[in-house]
Steps between C-alpha positions, in 0.01 A plus 500: 500500500195445719602139561848611611351755740261247648779244529722752677222589747430132562867428573519805728190380686652155551824649629316726741288211623806282560677774694212652694287201592679269742408134474223369724745262669732784601207710625357215704845431646498857632148467636352719228185432303443529128177706532426815306588734787844665479760342726622732779870584491548331164730781392453773246489431131532756225440474127586725209264446207594661168266535204673594177308508172774682310821298473748652257587170331150347482169600345275698734324269746131534577442348844821528704384810691157356581659167599743678732211687665315171563811327640566795732138499617517126572822536699363795699143385567514120514852439630544821704838571343613860481537552129621778278364541147702662224339553161729598215 
């Protein structure tokens, strides 16, 4: 089950990266840089991160809650995305 959880988090990370990080070519076309500083007026992004160790149809997971906490922290601190964490 740990491999499935890690795979799901990896896929989620790739999807978020594809949606949230515009390509360098598009940013340069708008006169924006690709530096670490947040881009002004880039819009607001929100994320809902759910950690569920207790699915009814699967054996109890061990790391889903901790993984969700780390993903939420990354979104909030590194990417400055307003995130909501729900642990079940």
